[in-house]
Backbone as ProteinMPNN parsed JSONL, in Angstrom:
{"seq_chain_A": "XXXXXXXXXXXXXXXXXXXXXXXXXXXXXXXXXXXXXXXXXXXXXXXXXXXXXXXXXXXXXXXXXXXXXXXXXXXXXXXXXXXXXXXXXXXXXXX", "coords_chain_A": {"N_chain_A": [[-3.317, -8.561, -28.604], [-3.804, -8.383, -25.273], [-5.34, -10.607, -22.902], [-8.256, -10.672, -21.431], [-8.423, -12.095, -18.978], [-5.741, -12.439, -18.434], [-5.205, -9.745, -17.517], [-7.316, -9.203, -15.484], [-5.969, -11.14, -13.616], [-3.559, -10.011, -13.212], [-4.127, -7.475, -11.999], [-5.415, -8.449, -9.675], [-3.061, -9.642, -8.326], [-1.416, -7.331, -8.087], [-3.255, -5.704, -6.501], [-2.926, -7.544, -3.903], [-0.431, -7.345, -3.216], [0.056, -4.539, -2.719], [-1.671, -4.591, -0.335], [-0.667, -6.454, 1.317], [1.769, -5.475, 1.811], [1.591, -2.939, 3.244], [2.016, -1.032, 6.174], [0.783, -2.201, 8.676], [-1.408, -1.584, 11.616], [-3.859, -1.1, 12.806], [-5.034, -1.838, 10.247], [-6.812, -0.312, 8.798], [-5.268, 1.097, 7.015], [-4.381, -0.857, 4.988], [-6.645, -2.102, 4.333], [-8.168, 0.017, 2.614], [-7.17, 0.352, -0.05], [-7.978, 0.355, -3.354], [-8.93, -0.842, -6.372], [-8.831, 0.95, -9.398], [-10.516, 1.494, -12.414], [-9.524, 2.412, -15.644], [-9.428, 3.842, -19.126], [-7.513, 2.907, -20.359], [-6.088, 1.376, -18.832], [-5.57, 0.273, -15.284], [-5.387, 1.529, -12.098], [-4.266, 1.853, -8.378], [-5.393, 2.996, -5.554], [-5.782, 4.997, -2.701], [-7.846, 6.455, -0.224], [-6.744, 7.077, 2.298], [-6.004, 9.226, 4.571], [-3.668, 9.662, 6.036], [-1.737, 7.996, 4.847], [0.613, 8.922, 3.084], [2.2, 9.778, 5.164], [3.317, 7.335, 6.151], [5.03, 6.597, 4.297], [6.72, 8.307, 4.164], [10.414, 9.815, 4.804], [10.879, 10.413, 8.358], [11.701, 11.501, 11.696], [11.069, 10.584, 15.182], [10.397, 12.536, 18.122], [11.927, 10.95, 19.903], [14.142, 10.262, 18.503], [13.808, 8.349, 16.472], [13.821, 6.606, 13.268], [11.231, 6.485, 10.784], [9.972, 3.633, 10.742], [8.831, 2.362, 8.564], [9.498, 4.127, 6.045], [9.42, 4.381, 2.772], [8.217, 2.242, 1.918], [6.07, 2.157, 0.173], [7.112, 3.367, -2.321], [8.904, 0.776, -3.128], [7.056, -1.215, -2.841], [5.542, -0.577, -5.17], [7.599, -0.527, -7.194], [8.084, -3.617, -7.372], [5.714, -4.19, -7.97], [5.827, -3.257, -10.578], [7.41, -4.602, -11.898], [6.537, -7.238, -11.974], [4.478, -6.845, -13.242], [5.644, -6.613, -15.739], [7.099, -8.825, -15.993], [5.24, -10.834, -16.406], [3.944, -9.736, -18.713], [6.363, -9.916, -20.225], [7.845, -7.638, -20.737], [10.044, -4.784, -19.886], [11.326, -2.841, -17.269], [12.054, 0.431, -16.934], [13.82, 2.581, -15.116], [13.529, 5.971, -14.648], [15.257, 8.873, -13.212]], "CA_chain_A": [[-4.199, -7.82, -27.373], [-3.541, -9.089, -23.674], [-6.243, -11.158, -22.738], [-8.898, -9.763, -20.074], [-8.133, -12.994, -17.791], [-4.503, -12.037, -17.54], [-5.198, -8.425, -16.892], [-7.603, -9.305, -13.994], [-4.865, -11.492, -12.642], [-2.157, -9.011, -13.021], [-4.816, -6.597, -11.119], [-5.816, -8.844, -8.337], [-1.868, -9.503, -7.728], [-0.99, -6.196, -7.494], [-3.863, -5.502, -5.321], [-2.732, -8.218, -2.978], [0.994, -7.071, -3.083], [-0.073, -3.42, -2.086], [-2.307, -4.739, 0.777], [0.241, -7.254, 2.078], [3.217, -4.352, 2.033], [1.307, -1.816, 3.595], [2.088, -0.915, 7.476], [-0.24, -2.551, 9.687], [-1.426, -1.388, 12.872], [-5.188, -1.206, 12.955], [-5.81, -2.479, 9.342], [-7.505, 0.812, 8.144], [-4.823, 1.567, 5.803], [-4.351, -2.197, 4.256], [-8.078, -2.555, 3.634], [-8.458, 1.193, 1.936], [-6.825, 0.323, -1.116], [-8.701, -0.04, -4.116], [-8.561, -0.639, -7.935], [-9.603, 2.008, -10.208], [-10.283, 1.149, -13.878], [-8.952, 3.793, -16.641], [-9.767, 3.527, -20.035], [-6.035, 2.489, -20.681], [-5.308, 0.43, -17.492], [-6.096, 0.408, -13.953], [-4.567, 2.299, -10.854], [-4.632, 1.047, -7.031], [-5.478, 3.953, -4.948], [-6.373, 4.981, -1.296], [-8.155, 7.536, 0.318], [-6.815, 7.217, 3.386], [-5.538, 10.514, 4.97], [-2.265, 9.271, 6.393], [-0.841, 6.97, 4.026], [1.67, 9.693, 2.685], [3.338, 9.768, 6.127], [3.699, 6.047, 6.235], [6.032, 6.319, 3.347], [8.251, 9.672, 4.181], [11.305, 9.925, 5.993], [10.943, 11.41, 9.291], [12.315, 11.213, 12.86], [10.46, 11.315, 15.697], [10.886, 13.048, 19.049], [12.909, 9.875, 20.588], [15.174, 9.899, 17.291], [13.646, 7.047, 15.901], [13.262, 6.693, 11.771], [10.188, 5.763, 10.241], [10.411, 2.169, 10.209], [7.916, 2.026, 7.141], [9.798, 4.565, 5.25], [9.641, 3.843, 1.595], [7.355, 1.029, 1.807], [5.139, 2.43, -1.051], [7.931, 3.188, -3.525], [9.507, -0.321, -3.141], [6.151, -2.339, -3.669], [5.493, -0.172, -6.92], [8.517, -0.913, -8.139], [7.846, -4.761, -7.366], [4.376, -4.633, -8.965], [5.825, -2.933, -12.057], [8.484, -5.854, -12.308], [5.62, -8.507, -11.807], [3.621, -6.772, -14.539], [6.764, -6.866, -16.742], [7.553, -10.127, -16.119], [3.935, -11.49, -16.96], [3.567, -9.595, -20.072], [7.281, -9.931, -21.444], [8.408, -6.542, -21.01], [10.841, -4.698, -18.953], [10.947, -1.8, -16.431], [13.134, 1.356, -17.217], [13.421, 3.689, -13.999], [13.718, 7.08, -14.856], [15.428, 9.346, -12.334]], "C_chain_A": [[-4.123, -8.832, -26.302], [-5.156, -9.378, -23.44], [-7.043, -10.467, -21.404], [-8.392, -10.491, -18.988], [-6.698, -12.651, -17.366], [-4.472, -10.548, -17.174], [-6.035, -8.519, -15.49], [-6.828, -10.115, -13.037], [-3.798, -10.714, -12.168], [-2.854, -7.595, -11.596], [-5.003, -7.258, -9.716], [-4.355, -8.995, -7.952], [-1.279, -8.336, -7.013], [-1.698, -5.518, -6.364], [-3.207, -6.197, -3.877], [-1.299, -7.815, -2.213], [0.707, -5.491, -2.408], [-0.475, -4.0, -0.292], [-1.199, -5.386, 1.794], [1.789, -6.265, 2.54], [2.938, -3.549, 2.967], [1.415, -1.607, 5.148], [0.72, -1.37, 7.856], [-0.403, -2.487, 11.095], [-3.194, -1.733, 13.24], [-5.887, -1.952, 11.704], [-6.408, -1.635, 8.223], [-6.677, 0.823, 6.656], [-4.751, 0.055, 4.587], [-5.47, -2.413, 3.534], [-8.67, -1.257, 2.914], [-8.145, 1.098, 0.447], [-7.78, -0.445, -2.007], [-8.264, -0.002, -5.502], [-9.324, 0.122, -8.639], [-9.358, 1.712, -11.472], [-10.45, 2.276, -14.561], [-9.347, 3.009, -17.879], [-8.394, 2.716, -20.77], [-5.163, 1.61, -20.029], [-6.14, 0.53, -16.26], [-4.957, 1.125, -13.112], [-5.057, 1.369, -9.276], [-4.67, 2.595, -6.541], [-6.308, 3.682, -3.358], [-6.679, 6.383, -1.092], [-7.833, 7.973, 1.85], [-5.716, 8.466, 3.995], [-3.767, 10.608, 5.262], [-1.274, 8.474, 5.695], [0.318, 7.589, 3.74], [2.455, 9.351, 3.825], [3.944, 8.202, 6.601], [5.075, 5.875, 5.132], [7.275, 7.233, 3.448], [9.056, 9.192, 5.04], [10.875, 10.8, 7.275], [11.516, 10.75, 10.614], [11.387, 11.601, 14.044], [10.88, 12.09, 17.157], [12.096, 12.22, 19.978], [13.889, 9.617, 19.547], [14.794, 8.799, 16.614], [13.06, 7.24, 14.549], [12.196, 5.883, 11.969], [10.427, 4.134, 9.889], [9.53, 1.506, 8.909], [8.424, 3.004, 5.973], [10.145, 3.763, 3.752], [9.011, 2.627, 1.046], [6.619, 0.932, 0.518], [5.921, 2.446, -2.188], [8.266, 1.891, -3.667], [8.338, -1.249, -3.591], [5.574, -1.86, -5.089], [6.317, -0.688, -7.61], [8.274, -2.687, -8.191], [6.617, -4.983, -8.216], [4.92, -4.28, -10.466], [6.801, -4.031, -12.678], [7.462, -7.022, -12.423], [4.888, -8.268, -13.217], [4.872, -7.074, -15.941], [7.09, -7.868, -17.032], [6.938, -10.675, -16.665], [3.93, -11.112, -18.24], [5.169, -9.791, -21.09], [7.922, -8.866, -21.604], [9.591, -6.255, -19.979], [10.516, -3.204, -18.145], [12.306, -0.856, -16.565], [12.783, 2.365, -16.222], [14.203, 4.901, -14.536], [13.821, 8.457, -13.85], [15.813, 10.92, -12.802]], "O_chain_A": [[-4.375, -10.021, -26.498], [-6.043, -8.574, -23.723], [-6.454, -9.838, -20.525], [-7.921, -9.865, -18.039], [-6.402, -12.568, -16.174], [-3.55, -10.211, -16.431], [-5.566, -8.011, -14.471], [-6.917, -9.917, -11.825], [-3.261, -10.721, -11.06], [-2.245, -7.053, -10.674], [-4.75, -6.615, -8.697], [-4.208, -8.31, -6.94], [-0.822, -8.257, -5.872], [-1.122, -4.906, -5.464], [-3.011, -5.497, -2.884], [-1.073, -7.917, -1.008], [1.339, -5.347, -1.361], [0.249, -3.843, 0.691], [-0.924, -4.888, 2.886], [2.594, -6.489, 3.444], [3.876, -3.253, 3.708], [0.51, -2.319, 5.584], [-0.314, -0.92, 7.362], [0.299, -3.185, 11.827], [-3.523, -2.672, 13.966], [-6.956, -2.55, 11.826], [-6.529, -2.0, 7.054], [-7.164, 0.641, 5.54], [-5.119, 0.172, 3.418], [-5.47, -2.814, 2.37], [-9.831, -1.445, 2.552], [-8.852, 1.759, -0.313], [-8.304, -1.518, -1.707], [-7.351, 0.745, -5.855], [-10.544, 0.0, -8.531], [-8.19, 1.62, -11.851], [-11.317, 3.101, -14.273], [-9.574, 1.8, -17.839], [-8.542, 1.963, -21.733], [-4.047, 1.186, -20.33], [-7.326, 0.858, -16.302], [-3.791, 1.23, -13.492], [-5.93, 0.509, -9.159], [-3.968, 3.398, -7.155], [-7.03, 2.77, -2.957], [-6.051, 7.325, -1.576], [-8.392, 8.867, 2.485], [-4.533, 8.367, 3.671], [-2.93, 11.391, 4.813], [-0.095, 8.375, 6.036], [1.301, 6.933, 4.085], [3.428, 8.628, 3.61], [4.925, 8.06, 7.33], [5.964, 5.041, 5.299], [8.413, 7.052, 3.017], [8.759, 8.366, 5.903], [10.522, 11.959, 7.054], [11.779, 9.547, 10.614], [10.908, 12.735, 14.06], [12.106, 12.205, 17.172], [12.983, 12.793, 20.611], [14.56, 8.604, 19.744], [15.736, 8.221, 16.072], [12.011, 7.874, 14.432], [12.025, 4.982, 12.79], [10.981, 3.651, 8.902], [9.631, 0.367, 8.454], [7.876, 2.819, 4.887], [10.912, 2.809, 3.62], [9.241, 2.118, -0.051], [6.525, -0.107, -0.136], [5.62, 1.681, -3.104], [7.786, 1.582, -4.758], [8.5, -1.992, -4.559], [5.215, -2.641, -5.971], [6.003, -1.315, -8.621], [8.306, -3.071, -9.36], [6.552, -5.875, -9.061], [4.517, -4.919, -11.438], [6.873, -4.227, -13.891], [7.849, -7.87, -13.227], [4.712, -9.118, -14.09], [4.664, -7.769, -16.935], [7.42, -8.121, -18.191], [7.452, -11.284, -17.604], [3.911, -12.022, -19.069], [5.182, -9.808, -22.321], [8.683, -8.849, -22.572], [10.091, -7.163, -19.315], [9.52, -2.544, -18.439], [13.431, -1.303, -16.346], [11.723, 2.986, -16.29], [15.396, 4.813, -14.829], [12.802, 9.112, -13.627], [16.082, 11.769, -11.952]]}, "name": "protein", "num_of_chains": 1, "seq": "XXXXXXXXXXXXXXXXXXXXXXXXXXXXXXXXXXXXXXXXXXXXXXXXXXXXXXXXXXXXXXXXXXXXXXXXXXXXXXXXXXXXXXXXXXXXXXX"}
């Protein structure tokens, strides 16, 4: 069984990773992420209504693409790799 201390460290590191990677303009998105406890683990969630748009591909009226597109996908993969490394596992990506 994994020690509670290690799980707490992983949760805090994952939380910091997502806060640090999130696009920052006002700080609202970055500060909105919370750790949610489940019986079989944890999740990191936000109720920020525009979060999904920060990750999507889009082009504005001036032809500029979203400079933050896919940031969330990338940080989730980095978190999965961090957890796997800490626990001696591997990450399998299924497409």
